[in-house]
C-alpha positions in Angstrom: 175.3 329.3 93.2 178.1 330.1 94.4 180.9 329.2 93.2 185.2 330.1 91.7 184.0 329.5 88.0 185.3 332.2 85.9 183.2 330.4 82.7 180.4 332.1 83.3 178.7 330.9 80.2 179.7 327.6 81.1 178.2 327.6 84.3 175.1 328.9 83.2 174.7 326.7 80.5 175.3 324.0 83.2 172.7 325.5 86.2 170.2 325.7 83.1 170.5 321.9 82.0 170.5 321.0 85.2 166.8 322.5 86.2 165.9 321.1 83.3 165.8 317.7 83.7 165.0 318.2 87.4 161.4 320.2 85.8 161.1 316.8 84.2 161.7 314.6 86.7 159.6 317.0 88.7 156.3 316.5 85.8 156.9 313.0 85.8 156.2 312.6 89.8 153.4 315.3 90.3 151.8 314.0 87.2 152.4 311.0 87.0 152.8 310.1 90.5 156.0 307.8 90.0 157.9 308.4 93.2 154.6 306.7 94.9 154.5 304.1 92.6 154.8 300.2 93.5 156.2 298.6 90.3 159.2 296.2 91.2 159.2 293.9 89.6 161.8 292.7 86.9 161.7 295.9 84.6 158.6 297.2 85.3 159.3 300.1 86.5 161.8 301.1 83.7 158.9 300.3 81.2 156.5 302.6 82.9 159.1 305.6 83.5 159.5 305.1 79.4 155.7 305.5 78.7 155.0 308.0 81.4 157.5 310.2 79.3 156.3 309.1 75.8 153.1 310.7 77.3 154.4 313.4 79.2 156.3 315.0 75.2 153.2 313.7 74.0 150.9 316.1 76.0 153.8 318.8 76.6 153.8 319.0 72.9 149.8 318.1 71.6 150.6 320.9 68.2 146.5 320.8 69.0 144.3 324.3 69.3 143.1 324.8 73.3 141.5 328.4 72.2 143.1 331.0 74.4 143.7 328.3 77.3 147.2 327.1 77.6 146.1 324.1 79.8 148.4 322.1 82.5 149.9 318.3 81.6 147.1 317.4 84.2 144.1 319.4 82.1 145.7 318.2 79.2 145.1 314.3 81.1 142.0 315.2 81.7 141.0 315.7 78.5 142.0 313.2 76.6 140.4 311.2 79.0 137.0 313.1 77.9 137.3 313.8 74.6 137.6 310.8 71.9 139.1 313.2 69.3 141.8 315.4 71.9 143.0 311.6 72.3 142.8 310.5 69.1 145.2 313.0 67.8 147.6 312.3 70.8 147.4 309.0 69.7 147.9 309.8 65.7 151.2 312.0 66.9 153.1 308.9 67.3 
């Protein structure tokens, strides 16, 4: 960014804050396909967005020992579909 602001700490915090939000939106789009969603009726889009954010938070902070591997959100979603014990672990954290 190019700016005339002198308070560099404030600028850095604003940029970090912005990219934190962008990162979450990117994950919601890539992992949950929100941009391609056809939910338009009543509150369906808002409800789906809230459910996706809850799922993203559970998967990102699952507290599960995956061994030496660091799994992506997509891999954790697949693991939850295929592994009943992992799914129960995620749901127990609600």
